[in-house]
PADOKOL-702515 format. One line per 5 residues: for each residue x, y, z of C-alpha. Coordinates in Angstrom, 2 decimals. Example, Ala and Ser with C-alpha at 12.3 -4.5 7.8 and 13.67 -1.06 7.14 Angstrom:
BEGIN
12.30:-4.50:7.80 ~ 13.67:-1.06:7.14 .
This chain:
BEGIN
85.30:108.37:77.85 ~ 85.06:104.63:77.33 ~ 86.27:102.86:80.45 ~ 86.96:99.11:80.29 ~ 87.25:97.43:83.67 .
89.15:94.13:83.83 ~ 88.24:92.10:86.90 ~ 88.32:88.43:87.91 ~ 84.69:88.72:89.07 ~ 82.20:91.16:90.58 .
81.24:89.34:93.76 ~ 81.74:90.38:97.37 ~ 83.08:93.80:98.25 ~ 84.42:94.56:94.77 ~ 81.06:93.94:93.13 .
79.26:95.88:95.83 ~ 81.58:98.85:95.37 ~ 81.18:98.95:91.60 ~ 77.41:98.57:91.78 ~ 77.32:101.62:94.03 .
79.71:103.56:91.79 ~ 77.70:102.81:88.66 ~ 74.48:103.84:90.39 ~ 76.11:107.18:91.27 ~ 77.65:107.69:87.79 .
75.58:109.56:85.22 ~ 77.97:108.23:82.57 ~ 77.81:104.57:83.62 ~ 76.69:103.59:80.12 ~ 80.24:104.34:78.94 .
81.72:101.64:81.17 ~ 82.36:98.03:80.15 ~ 83.17:95.28:82.65 ~ 85.19:92.26:81.52 ~ 85.04:89.32:83.95 .
87.84:86.79:83.65 ~ 85.77:83.93:85.10 ~ 82.15:82.85:85.27 ~ 80.51:84.55:88.26 ~ 79.03:82.58:91.13 .
77.03:85.53:92.41 ~ 75.06:87.63:89.90 ~ 73.52:90.04:92.41 ~ 75.91:92.97:91.94 ~ 76.43:92.10:88.30 .
72.71:92.54:87.62 ~ 72.71:95.88:89.45 ~ 75.61:97.09:87.29 ~ 73.85:96.05:84.08 ~ 70.76:97.98:85.15 .
72.79:101.21:85.11 ~ 73.53:100.75:81.39 ~ 77.10:99.44:81.76 ~ 78.11:96.55:79.49 ~ 79.38:93.23:80.83 .
81.38:90.54:79.04 ~ 82.00:87.26:80.83 ~ 85.07:85.04:80.38 ~ 86.04:86.11:76.85 ~ 89.10:84.76:75.05 .
92.34:86.71:75.12 ~ 91.84:88.10:71.63 ~ 88.50:89.62:72.60 ~ 90.01:91.08:75.76 ~ 92.78:92.64:73.68 .
90.28:94.16:71.25 ~ 88.26:95.67:74.09 ~ 91.41:97.09:75.66 ~ 92.49:98.53:72.34 ~ 89.15:100.31:71.87 .
89.10:101.80:75.38 ~ 90.14:105.28:76.43 ~ 91.06:103.93:79.88 ~ 91.67:100.31:80.95 ~ 91.14:99.85:84.68 .
92.36:96.66:86.34 ~ 90.58:95.70:89.57 ~ 93.60:94.30:91.41 ~ 93.98:91.62:94.00 ~ 95.99:88.38:94.09 .
93.86:86.40:91.63 ~ 95.81:83.94:89.47 ~ 93.78:84.71:86.33 ~ 94.61:88.40:86.58 ~ 98.30:87.53:86.97 .
98.06:85.30:83.90 ~ 96.52:88.09:81.84 ~ 99.04:90.71:82.90 ~ 102.12:88.49:82.58 ~ 101.05:86.65:79.43 .
101.51:87.67:75.80 ~ 101.98:91.43:75.26 ~ 98.89:93.56:75.77 ~ 97.90:96.41:73.41 ~ 98.88:100.01:74.04 .
96.62:101.58:76.66 ~ 96.19:104.11:79.43 ~ 96.23:101.82:82.46 ~ 94.72:102.40:85.88 ~ 94.86:99.89:88.75 .
92.49:99.95:91.72 ~ 93.89:97.74:94.48 ~ 91.40:95.91:96.70 ~ 94.07:94.55:99.06 ~ 96.19:96.65:101.38 .
99.58:95.08:100.61 ~ 100.70:95.62:104.21 ~ 100.92:91.86:104.68 ~ 100.65:89.10:102.10 ~ 99.29:89.33:99.49 .
101.72:92.13:98.73 ~ 101.42:94.63:95.89 ~ 104.51:94.28:93.68 ~ 106.28:97.65:93.51 ~ 107.08:96.97:89.86 .
103.37:96.75:89.10 ~ 102.78:100.17:90.65 ~ 105.64:101.54:88.55 ~ 104.35:99.94:85.33 ~ 100.83:101.37:85.62 .
99.96:104.85:84.39 ~ 97.95:105.42:87.58 ~ 97.77:103.17:90.64 ~ 94.93:103.72:93.09 ~ 94.80:102.40:96.65 .
91.50:101.92:98.46 ~ 93.13:103.04:101.71 ~ 96.04:105.31:102.53 ~ 97.34:102.53:104.78 ~ 98.71:100.82:101.65 .
101.45:103.43:101.52 ~ 102.79:101.80:104.70 ~ 103.34:98.48:102.89 ~ 106.91:97.30:103.55 ~ 107.82:97.05:99.87 .
106.19:100.39:98.97 ~ 107.27:102.59:101.88 ~ 110.56:104.41:102.00 ~ 111.97:105.95:98.82 ~ 109.14:106.23:96.30 .
111.05:104.63:93.44 ~ 107.82:103.02:92.24 ~ 106.27:106.41:91.36 ~ 104.39:107.81:94.35 ~ 103.30:110.80:92.30 .
101.21:108.50:90.08 ~ 99.31:106.96:92.98 ~ 96.05:108.06:94.56 ~ 93.63:106.89:97.26 ~ 89.95:106.41:96.41 .
87.61:104.77:98.90 ~ 85.60:101.66:98.03 ~ 83.71:101.16:101.31 ~ 80.45:103.08:101.41 ~ 77.79:103.99:103.93 .
74.69:101.82:104.22 ~ 72.09:102.85:101.67 ~ 69.52:103.36:104.42 ~ 71.77:105.23:106.83 ~ 71.38:108.79:108.03 .
67.89:108.43:109.43 ~ 68.96:108.86:113.06 ~ 69.17:106.45:115.97 ~ 66.77:103.54:115.69 ~ 64.17:103.23:118.43 .
65.16:99.62:119.09 ~ 68.86:100.33:119.74 ~ 70.02:98.52:122.86 ~ 72.34:100.40:125.19 ~ 74.29:97.21:125.78 .
73.92:95.77:122.29 ~ 77.24:94.42:120.96 ~ 77.64:93.01:117.44 ~ 80.20:91.86:114.91 ~ 79.29:91.52:111.24 .
81.63:90.30:108.53 ~ 83.94:87.37:107.78 ~ 83.56:84.83:110.58 ~ 86.84:83.01:110.05 ~ 90.24:83.46:111.60 .
91.64:84.50:108.22 ~ 90.24:87.89:109.22 ~ 88.38:87.92:112.55 ~ 90.67:87.77:115.58 ~ 90.34:84.98:118.18 .
90.43:87.85:120.68 ~ 86.67:88.09:120.09 ~ 86.25:85.01:122.29 ~ 88.58:86.28:125.01 ~ 86.83:89.64:125.14 .
83.36:88.07:125.32 ~ 84.52:85.71:128.07 ~ 85.60:88.66:130.22 ~ 82.51:90.84:129.92 ~ 81.70:92.27:133.35 .
78.14:93.42:132.73 ~ 75.53:90.85:133.70 ~ 73.64:89.54:130.69 ~ 75.85:91.20:128.06 ~ 76.19:89.23:124.85 .
78.07:89.55:121.55 ~ 76.06:88.76:118.41 ~ 78.27:87.56:115.54 ~ 76.67:87.87:112.11 ~ 78.12:85.98:109.14 .
78.35:82.51:107.66 ~ 80.23:79.94:109.75 ~ 81.18:76.56:108.31 ~ 80.12:73.43:110.16 ~ 83.78:72.46:110.69 .
85.06:76.00:111.24 ~ 87.72:76.55:113.94 ~ 85.54:79.44:115.07 ~ 82.95:76.97:116.40 ~ 85.68:75.12:118.30 .
86.93:78.37:119.80 ~ 83.43:79.31:120.99 ~ 82.93:75.86:122.51 ~ 86.22:76.25:124.40 ~ 85.13:79.52:126.03 .
84.48:79.65:129.75 ~ 81.17:81.37:128.97 ~ 80.26:80.24:125.43 ~ 76.74:81.64:125.78 ~ 78.20:85.15:125.69 .
79.15:84.89:122.03 ~ 76.21:84.00:119.80 ~ 76.89:82.84:116.23 ~ 73.83:84.22:114.46 ~ 74.73:83.17:110.90 .
74.13:85.17:107.73 ~ 71.67:88.02:107.80 ~ 69.88:89.33:104.74 ~ 69.10:92.55:106.58 ~ 72.28:94.03:108.09 .
70.47:97.27:108.91 ~ 68.04:95.43:111.18 ~ 70.89:93.62:112.92 ~ 72.98:96.74:113.41 ~ 70.15:99.11:114.31 .
69.94:97.33:117.67 ~ 73.69:97.62:118.19 ~ 75.44:100.26:120.27 ~ 78.96:98.79:120.10 ~ 80.37:97.34:116.90 .
83.06:94.95:118.13 ~ 85.30:94.67:115.05 ~ 88.49:92.99:116.22 ~ 90.54:91.77:113.25 ~ 93.79:89.87:112.78 .
96.87:92.13:112.49 ~ 97.77:90.58:109.11 ~ 94.37:90.97:107.46 ~ 94.50:92.32:103.91 ~ 91.36:94.50:104.02 .
91.26:98.14:103.06 ~ 87.91:99.93:102.93 ~ 86.10:97.60:105.39 ~ 82.51:97.82:104.19 ~ 81.05:96.30:107.35 .
82.83:98.79:109.61 ~ 81.81:101.81:107.53 ~ 78.22:100.61:107.23 ~ 77.97:100.03:110.99 ~ 79.32:103.52:111.67 .
76.86:105.01:109.19 ~ 74.04:103.44:111.20 ~ 75.22:105.05:114.44 ~ 77.23:102.20:115.97 ~ 80.37:103.10:117.92 .
83.19:100.73:116.86 ~ 85.86:99.13:119.00 ~ 88.80:98.07:116.82 ~ 92.42:97.03:117.11 ~ 95.15:99.49:116.12 .
95.69:97.90:112.70 ~ 96.71:100.30:109.91 ~ 93.49:99.88:107.95 ~ 91.19:100.51:110.92 ~ 93.25:103.52:112.01 .
92.42:105.14:108.66 ~ 88.69:104.83:109.44 ~ 88.24:105.18:113.22 ~ 89.40:108.22:115.20 ~ 90.14:107.07:118.72 .
87.86:108.70:121.27 ~ 85.88:110.55:118.61 ~ 84.28:108.08:116.21 ~ 85.10:104.94:118.20 ~ 87.77:103.40:120.36 .
91.08:101.80:119.38 ~ 92.64:99.00:121.44 ~ 96.35:98.24:121.44 ~ 96.08:94.76:122.98 ~ 93.54:92.12:123.99 .
93.59:93.29:127.61 ~ 93.09:96.86:126.44 ~ 90.13:95.78:124.28 ~ 88.53:94.07:127.29 ~ 89.04:97.18:129.40 .
87.56:99.45:126.72 ~ 84.53:97.27:126.03 ~ 83.65:97.06:129.70 ~ 84.01:100.86:129.91 ~ 81.70:101.29:126.90 .
79.01:99.17:128.53 ~ 79.12:101.40:131.63 ~ 79.06:104.68:129.65 ~ 76.18:104.46:127.16 ~ 75.93:108.24:126.73 .
79.56:108.45:125.60 ~ 79.01:105.49:123.28 ~ 75.96:107.23:121.80 ~ 78.01:110.40:121.24 ~ 80.75:108.49:119.44 .
78.17:106.66:117.33 ~ 76.54:109.93:116.28 ~ 79.91:111.46:115.43 ~ 80.89:108.34:113.48 ~ 77.66:108.45:111.49 .
78.04:112.12:110.60 ~ 81.67:111.67:109.53 ~ 81.22:108.66:107.25 ~ 78.03:110.09:105.74 ~ 80.16:113.00:104.59 .
83.30:111.14:103.55 ~ 82.42:107.56:102.57 ~ 79.96:107.97:99.70 ~ 79.95:106.62:96.13 ~ 79.39:110.16:94.84 .
82.75:111.26:96.25 ~ 84.55:108.20:94.85 ~ 83.11:108.42:91.35 ~ 83.97:112.13:91.22 ~ 87.54:111.27:92.21 .
87.74:108.61:89.50 ~ 86.32:110.93:86.86 ~ 89.02:113.47:87.71 ~ 91.75:110.82:87.62 ~ 90.53:109.39:84.29 .
90.37:112.87:82.74 ~ 93.93:113.53:83.87 ~ 95.12:110.22:82.41 ~ 93.55:111.15:79.06 ~ 96.23:113.84:78.60 .
98.89:111.22:77.96 ~ 99.24:108.91:74.97 ~ 98.59:105.20:75.12 ~ 101.63:103.00:75.71 ~ 102.46:99.32:75.93 .
102.86:98.39:79.61 ~ 105.41:95.89:80.93 ~ 103.37:94.16:83.61 ~ 105.17:90.87:82.99 ~ 108.40:92.46:84.18 .
106.77:93.21:87.52 ~ 105.32:89.74:88.06 ~ 107.76:87.43:86.33 ~ 107.31:84.92:83.48 ~ 105.80:81.87:85.24 .
102.91:81.13:87.64 ~ 105.46:80.25:90.30 ~ 107.00:83.71:89.90 ~ 103.57:85.36:90.14 ~ 102.65:83.53:93.31 .
105.99:84.22:94.96 ~ 105.88:87.90:93.94 ~ 102.64:88.24:95.88 ~ 103.94:86.30:98.89 ~ 107.48:87.62:98.94 .
107.57:91.02:100.57 ~ 110.96:92.71:101.03 ~ 114.01:90.60:100.13 ~ 111.70:87.77:99.10 ~ 110.53:87.06:102.65 .
106.97:86.95:103.92 ~ 106.96:88.51:107.41 ~ 103.44:87.37:108.27 ~ 102.58:84.03:106.69 ~ 99.03:82.85:107.24 .
99.44:79.13:107.69 ~ 96.98:76.33:108.15 ~ 94.04:78.16:106.59 ~ 91.41:76.90:104.22 ~ 92.13:77.43:100.53 .
90.48:80.53:99.11 ~ 90.96:83.06:96.38 ~ 94.60:83.86:95.77 ~ 95.79:80.93:97.88 ~ 98.36:78.38:96.77 .
95.53:75.90:96.15 ~ 93.82:78.46:93.90 ~ 96.99:78.99:91.87 ~ 97.43:75.24:91.55 ~ 93.83:74.86:90.36 .
94.38:77.45:87.62 ~ 97.92:76.35:86.74 ~ 98.34:72.63:87.58 ~ 101.99:72.64:86.54 ~ 102.89:75.20:89.20 .
105.95:73.85:91.00 ~ 106.44:75.15:94.52 ~ 108.72:73.74:97.15 ~ 107.03:71.92:100.07 ~ 106.26:74.16:103.02 .
105.54:77.31:101.01 ~ 103.38:79.53:103.24 ~ 99.69:79.40:102.40 ~ 98.22:82.88:102.34 ~ 94.61:83.46:101.35 .
92.55:86.38:100.15 ~ 88.83:85.85:100.75 .
């Protein structure tokens, strides 16, 4: 089979996932990646090329159409990127067998348009939590039978070697996006109310000089308890000293597979998470970690974990064993191969993606922000512009006309 992947770029979690999938795929040479924009980060792109897969960067629409036409399967790597919307809703695309792999949950904005799920031949979620999305739950008029769930968050490549000798019984870490677009401000409240003398929370990830996160740390009663450690080039080294992975995220975050959480679990860390739909698909409360239902509950649980290191170690070992079995690129590529083979039994057809998104950039943006009855139940306001944000749409389509006060929702 010739698989053509259409993706805005191959950076971040999407690039990392596909690099791992290609490395696990004996038929990677039959895959062709089409990037809609020039990449900023070539790291995962170079890894993908080394597996024998082809890569075409920022081609014109005619070339994209020719590549789609020659493919057995066209797979769209979906999230709320304006260039992807422009491709799908622009001039008619050739007949194809279309597969979408969604890298956002759709539970909060950016939503997954139900019409897009219906228009695709196969629509794949990266987490089962997406089936709880307000515009996709209820009667499955969008074609539930044509959807699947295939994981994109994989264990750390060096995991499975057992507990590191340097692991600290009271070591607490967070690793990931250090912005309030994703990380919850509850991190500061929890750190402030640690009861164990000398306990600290190490936060790994880039933090901008003017980030609100720095202001929130400075406003803590005990700011020394939360240490902003910056980016680490060696996550294994950072996490191998960690007993508790404190991964408290905003309730409206759009994540699905949560690479950082899965990698930490694969290295034997016991996570403490909020009861958000995505995290509930990964962490089993009391078995592979603990799940908090409120800030006060999180504080109570973390203090309990620091006083019960043997129980924390047991949960970490169970977490490692579970994700090493379930969260591997081998399992995901096997699932995709089966799905692609199944799709090959049907003829190519011309999809109507434009009908799902609307004719104009304004329609595309609002379709992703709208939710049920055109309302966004969880707008993320006052955040820095990032991919999929209103500012991003305006940069790609300067004539976009939106009324003042439209909620700004970003997808990092």
